[in-house]
C-alpha positions as CSV (number, residue, x, y, z in Angstrom):
1,X,13.8,33.5,-37.0
2,X,17.1,32.1,-36.1
3,X,16.0,29.3,-34.1
4,X,14.7,27.3,-37.3
5,X,18.7,28.5,-39.4
6,X,20.1,27.0,-36.9
7,X,18.1,24.0,-36.3
8,X,18.9,23.5,-39.8
9,X,22.2,23.4,-39.2
10,X,22.0,21.3,-35.8
11,X,18.6,19.4,-35.7
12,X,19.2,17.3,-32.4
13,X,21.3,20.1,-31.0
14,X,20.0,22.2,-28.1
15,X,20.8,25.9,-28.7
16,X,21.9,27.2,-25.2
17,X,22.3,31.0,-26.2
18,X,21.9,33.0,-28.9
19,X,23.0,36.8,-28.7
20,X,23.7,39.6,-30.5
21,X,27.5,40.0,-31.7
22,X,29.1,42.8,-32.6
23,X,28.2,46.7,-33.2
24,X,27.7,45.9,-36.8
25,X,25.4,48.7,-38.9
26,X,24.6,46.8,-42.2
27,X,24.5,43.1,-41.4
28,X,22.7,40.9,-38.4
29,X,25.4,39.1,-36.5
30,X,24.7,36.3,-34.1
31,X,26.7,34.3,-31.4
32,X,25.4,30.5,-30.5
33,X,26.4,28.5,-28.3
34,X,25.1,24.5,-28.7
35,X,25.1,22.2,-26.4
36,X,27.4,19.0,-27.1
37,X,29.8,21.4,-29.3
38,X,33.4,22.4,-28.4
39,X,33.2,25.7,-30.0
40,X,30.3,28.4,-30.2
41,X,29.3,29.9,-33.8
42,X,28.4,33.0,-35.6
43,X,25.3,33.2,-37.3
44,X,25.3,36.5,-39.9
45,X,21.9,37.6,-41.4
46,X,23.4,39.1,-44.9
47,X,21.7,42.2,-45.4
48,X,19.9,42.0,-49.2
49,X,19.0,45.8,-49.4
50,X,22.8,46.0,-49.3
51,X,24.2,43.1,-50.9
52,X,21.8,42.2,-53.7
53,X,23.6,39.7,-54.7
54,X,24.4,36.8,-51.8
55,X,25.1,34.0,-53.5
56,X,27.8,36.0,-55.2
57,X,29.3,37.0,-51.6
58,X,29.3,33.2,-51.3
59,X,30.8,32.2,-54.5
60,X,33.5,34.8,-53.8
61,X,34.5,33.2,-50.4
62,X,34.7,30.1,-52.0
63,X,36.8,31.0,-54.3
64,X,39.3,32.9,-52.1
65,X,39.3,30.2,-49.9
66,X,40.2,27.5,-52.6
67,X,43.0,29.7,-53.8
68,X,43.9,30.2,-50.3
69,X,44.2,26.3,-49.7
70,X,45.8,25.9,-53.4
71,X,49.1,28.2,-52.6
72,X,49.3,26.9,-49.2
73,X,48.5,30.6,-47.3
74,X,48.2,30.1,-43.8
75,X,44.7,32.1,-42.7
76,X,45.1,33.4,-39.0
77,X,41.8,33.6,-36.9
78,X,40.7,36.7,-35.2
79,X,40.1,35.9,-31.9
């Protein structure tokens, strides 16, 4: 299933590696390595038994992103 989802975003690229990432207990998270891409990606399957409104999660994320951009907030990425 994960490969099908990744192919929706990268239809012409070869998936080199897909491995579980982290040790979460709620969502399933994977590190994705794709041929020809300079960085790796994270794919996360949201547990809809816990988060009953996944679309709401995305909407909240987008609101936070727009707000942080509007006030020139600098967010540091964890490595």
